[in-house]
N, C-alpha and C positions, 0 to 999 in steps of 0.2 A: 503492500500498498504506499501509496507515494504521499503522505500526510500535509507537509507542505503545498502540495497542489491543489489537490484538495479545499485544505485551509485556503487559499488564494481564491480560487474558483465559488466558494462558500460563499465566501468574504464578498466579490462582485455582484453575485445572485443578491446578497440582502441589501447592497446598494439600488438594486434592479426594482426590488420592492417597493424598497425606499423613494424614490422616483416614479412608480408609480399611481403614488399618493396625491401625487404636487396636482392632475386636475381636481379629486376631490378639496383640495386645501385653499382650489382658486374659487370652486363652489362656496363655499364655506364661507368666504370674504361675500363673492359676489349675492349671496342670497342673508348671509348677515344672521346663520343660523348657530353663532356664538360654537362652531366645534372645532375651528382654528387654530386654537389653542392643543387642542389635543391632536391636531394632524402633525401640527407643527412640533411637538414633543416627540410621538412618533417619529417621524423624521431623525429627528436628532437622536433615537434611542440604536434604531436602524442604521444609520450613518455610523454612531462607533461602531454597534456590534461589527456591521460590514469590513470598518476599517481595519480593526484588531485584527482580525480572518486575515483582510489581504497583508500585513504587515509582519505578521505569523506566517505568512507563505509567501513573503519576498525576495527569497532565495530557491524558490521553485527549479526545479529543471525545467527549459522548454520541448515543447514534443507532444505528441498523442497524448489522450490520458488511455490509461488502462484498463483492463475491461470491469475490474474488480474498484477504482478509483469509481469508473462510472456509475456502475449500482449502486457505491455508497452514494456520492454527490447527489444520485437522483433521488433519492431516497429519503435522505438528509433534507432535501432545498427545500422538500413540497411540507416536513414537519416544521422546519424555521420559516417558511411564508408564511403560513398558517398560526405560530406562535404570534411573527410579529405584527402582521395581520390583524389577528385579533386587540390590539393596544387600543387602536382606538375607540370601538366598540366597550372595552374595560373603564378605560379615562375618563367615557362620556357621559359613563353611570348606565347608558341605556341597555347594557347587560351587565350585571352589576358582577356576575359568579365568572371568574377564567375560565372554566371548565365549559361553560355556556357560550362563553366569546369564541374560546379554540373550535365547538366544534361548528358554528354559523361560518366562520372564516374559513375551513377545514372543508365545510360541505360549497364555498364558494368556489376553494381554488379547483377541486374535484369535480367542480358542474356537477353535484349532486341535485342539490336545490331542497333540501330539505333542512326545516328550519324550527328554533326554538321560538322565536318572534309570534305573539299573540296578537299583536298589532302593529302591522309594518309602516302602518299609513299614517303612524304616530311620530315614526324615524324621522331625523331634520334630511334633509333633502343631500348637504355632504354625504353624511354615513351610509343613504340610497344608493349613490354612486359608487362608493368604494364598493357595496357589496357587489354590483353591475359587475363593477372590475374584477374584482376579484374571478367571476366566471369566464369573462372574454379572456381573463390572460389566461386563465384555466384550459378552457375551451382547449386554446391549441398549446399548451404548456410553456410551463417559464423555460424549460431547457431548448424548446426550438426557438422560443424570443430571443434567446441570451448568445444558441450556436450559432447565430450571424455576427457574434459579436466578439467571441472567444478567442478569435485569431489575433485580434487585436493585443490581447496577451500573451500568445505565443505558445497555445494552446490548441489542439484540434478535438473538433466534437462529434466525432463519426459515433461514439462510446456510449458519448449520453443521446445522440435522437436515437440509436438503437435499443437504449434503455427504456425511453421516454415513449417513445411512438407506439399508439394503442393497436394490437391487431398482431397476427402469426408473422404477416409479412412489413417490411418496411423499406417501402419504392419509392427509389429517389428521381426526382423530375432532373435533376441535374448532377453530370457526375463530379461537383462540389458541393461538400454536404453545407458549407455557407451561403450556397446558391440556392438549396434547396428548401433553406430554412426565409430566405429572402421572400422566395413564389410562391411559401406555402402562407406567407406574413400579408404578402400583396393579394390574393383571392380573398383571405379571410378577410381583411380591412373594407375591399370591394363592396363584397356582399353584405357586409354590417352596415356600410353605407347606405346600400339601395333598398335594405330590410327597411330601418329608419326611416329613408325619406317615405316611404309606402304605407306608415307608419303612421306618420305624420299626416300623410294625405286625409287616411282612413278618420282621421277623429282624435288621436293623442297628439298632448302638448310634447312640443320638443324634449322634454327634461325626458315623459313617460318616451317617447319614441327612440333617444338615444338609451336609454336604460333596459327597453326590453328589446330592441334589435342586438346588443350586445349579451342579453342571456338566451336571445333567441340562437344565434351563428358559436353560441358554447355551447348548446343540449343542456343548458344550467335550469334556467324556470325561474331563478328569482324574479320575483314582479316589483313592483312599485304600490300593489294594489291588494288590500287584503282579501278581495275574490279573484284574486289572480287577472287569465284575461275573459273570467266569465264579467267581471264587469264595463266590458264594451260590448255590446250586440252590436256592430258593424261586421256587414260580409265580407269587407276591404282587410280589416285588421285581419278576422280570423283567420280568412285564406290567404293575406299575406306571412304569418308565421306557419299555419302550415306548410306555405311552399318552403320556407325558407328553415323547419327543423328541417325537412323532409335532405334538403342541399347539407344540411350542418353533418347529417346521418350517412352522405354518400360520402367515400372516397375521395380525397382529397385529391391524387391523383388522379382520377378523373374530371374532376374539374377543373385542374388546368388542361385535361385534355376537351373540355367543352367550350372554353375561353381558347383554345384554339381550334375549334370547330371541326374537329375530329368527330361527328357522330357519331357515326356508324359503330366506331370501335368500342363507344360509351353505350352503346345501347347493346351492344351484341355480346356485353359482358353479364358473366354468369351468374356473380357477385350481384349486378345494380339488378336483375330479373330476379331475383331472388326475393331482397329486400322489397322490391317495389310488390311484387306475386304479395309478399305477407302484410305488408300495409293495404292493398286494394281489398284482396277479399275476406279481411278482419274487419273492415270500414264496411262491407258490403252485409257480410251476416247482421254486425251491429242496426245497421239502417235499415234491412228487412226484419228486424223483429220487432222496430217501429217503437222503438224507444220513446220517442217525444208524444206518444197517444196519437200517431198516423201523418205527423209533419211530417211529408216526406224528403222535404228539401231540408229544413233543420234538422232530421234525424240522423241524414248523411254526413251533415258539415259537423255535427258536433261528436256522431262518430268517428271521421275523421280522424277531427282534432284531435282527440281523446288518440286514437289508435296510435296517430304519430308520432304524440307527446311521447307518449308511454315505451315505443319499438325506440324511440334514439334518446330515449332515457331522460328528456327535456323536464318534461316534470308541471309542464303547463296545464291550467285546471280550466274548463268550463265548465264541466258537471261531475255529480257524485257519482260514478259508474258503482259504488259497493250498493247502492239505493236500486237499483235497477231490476237484477234478477241475478241468483246463484250463477248460473252458468254463466254470465259476463263476469265476473267476478274469475272465476275459474278461465275465463278467455285472456282476462286479462293476467293473471297470475302466467299464464304462459308466458305471453308478449313480454312480459317483464322478462322472460329469461332468454329471448330471442336477441335482441341489442340489434343494432341496424349494422354498417357497412366498417369492416378494418379501416383504420387509417382515418377515423371519421373524430368529429369531437365528443363524439355519445361514446357511451359506458357500456357495460352489459359483456355479454358471450360472444356477439358480433356472428353474422349468417353465414360468415363465409365459413366458419367453423364445424358447423352444421351438414353444410355442403358438403363440406371434402369428408367430413367422420359416414357420413350417411353413405358418398359414394365409396368409401373403404369399406364399408360393410357388404355394400350390393358384393362388390367386388370379390368379398370373401367366400362367397358362395361357387364364385368362380373355381378361385386356387383349391377349395376342397374338391372338387373335379377333376381338376389338372393343377397338380401339384407341384407338375415344373415347371408348368409356363410363369413366363414374366409377365403380367400384366398390372402394369401401374396404373395409380389414380393419375385423371385427368383433369386439368380444371382451365377452365380457357382454351382450349387445344393445346397444351403443354402438362407434362410430365409431373407431378410435384413428391420431391424429394419424400423418401420415408420416415427423414427424420421431421418434417414438418409433421404427415402423421403423427408419431410416435409424443410429438412435443405437445399438438391439439388433444391429442387422449387424456394425457399427463394435465394438460390444466385444465379439464371438463371433470377427471376424477378430484383433482385439490379442489375445485369451484364448487362442487357438490358436496363434499366434504366437510369444506370451512362453514360452506353454507347450513349445515344439519347438526355442528357443531354448536355454532352462533345461535339456531334457535334453540338448545340446548341451555345455554349461557343465559339467551333474554328468559329464557322459561324460569332458569335456577334464581331469576333476580324480581321474579312476580311477576311476568308479562303474560298475557291471557295467547295461548299457544295461535292463531290468527296473529295477533299483535307484532308474537314475535317471528312468527313469520314474513312478516307484511318489513319489520323494521328493518328484516335481512336483508332481504333480496333490492329494498330501496336504498338502503348504504351499499351493499355489497358492490352491486349494477350500478350503482350511481345513479338513481332515477330520479329518487324524489317523493315523491307520494309511496306508500304501498298498501296496505288494506290491515282492516283490525282501526286502532285507536290511531297510526299513524297515517289513516285512508288519504285520499283526494283533499277531503273539507276537513282535515286535523293536521295535525302538527304534531313534534317531537319535544314538546315543550314538559309534559306531562309525566316523562322517561325518568325511573329515579340516573342520578349524577354518574352511576357506574354506567349503565344504560348506553347514556352518552356518550362517555369517554371512549367506553367499545365501537359506538355507534362511527364515533372519530375515526380508531383505525380501521374499520370496515371501509371507512370511505375512499384513503390514501389507498391501503391496501388495494381494491377493487381498481380504483384510476391508473394503480401501475400495473395493473393484469397481473395481479398476485406473484409472479417470478422475484421482480426486481426487487420486491420487499423478504417476501421466503426466505429469498437466498441469505440476505443478511441472519439470519437464526441456524444456516448451516453450519458444522465443524468445518467441513471444508473449504465453504469461503475466506477463514480465518488465516487457515493451513498455507505453508510459505510453499 
């Protein structure tokens, strides 16, 4: 482990987190909400902490970060960012409990969208904007943000990008990782601006449209209203958010292809077709059930919104799906286990893993009949390496095992079984709303403090796709 290098990178990342608070500091002055001193204090603490870490690592070696260093930096950066990001909530008194403040910030940076706030509209504008900023930055990843700048420190960023990027593959848009990060962020920024502009046309105020654009493109789901998106009965607002949630759940490699006009290649992609099919099928099933008492268009719009919100793990709410019928709750539980595309801002297991697993399972029947035949799993007309299949199997076993253990942990803390299951899926999958007492019209405020702490761990674990965090607990990681 190159500790000086690790210290220098983490210090720089902390300075970046502090710099991200500057817009909120400016808004505090503009709105006169009195929170500027708390942001200024946090900036000072972040600057001191980050500066100290960079000073400790001032004599670090130049060159690429090793694999072990990358895993440690990524996992540590999400914890440190959540700790420092929680300070404004705590100092302001709006979230007086430190663990609650950490939960809210971890939920932001991991784009989970779970909240302990019972009256969101009471928060000052600067804190609401900081809340949305944590999700916007977390959506693409702090590491992907800074990997474009790390070469200025003499440090390569491929290991950081590979550790942070969600999904079983890390497709690069450009041979140089720094250029990849820049292209990802340009696409992300352009889509956010487009989303905000349409929401503004739909009737949101500029402040509300900016906040919701950030939390839509990040698949985060934080809102400025207690009723979430249900506060606006506007077709333009609802369909705009549906469209951009869907785009946010799409692999950004293919979004880049769309910007280049390579429509046919995107349309032929198996992962995109699987993702779109799941969304449309589930929305049509719910719409046909007549969940709005026979109002055809409203039923479809509401069904489509909630399906896209859950599949992309955004977590925006327009209705309480728990009040519909038992079958619907079961369907949404299955959608929570789905996830969208790999390489997107969404959480969850990701549909590509299911697709490859189902294909491999079907081919096992052929291999039993023809044991000497070499029959590779093919995806998008390319043979998939067996190592990827083994990685997916290991991921699913770990995911299911952690979920089962977590349900037991929550149940031991006194939660009802449905709430324990809902809290597990909502946080491990970075979804936000679950079932039971943490459903779409509830939040996590009533959970015991120990449960909130464990939820925070699950959110970070799920955001970094298990291995990046769990490998730190392996004795093999620390052996020379």
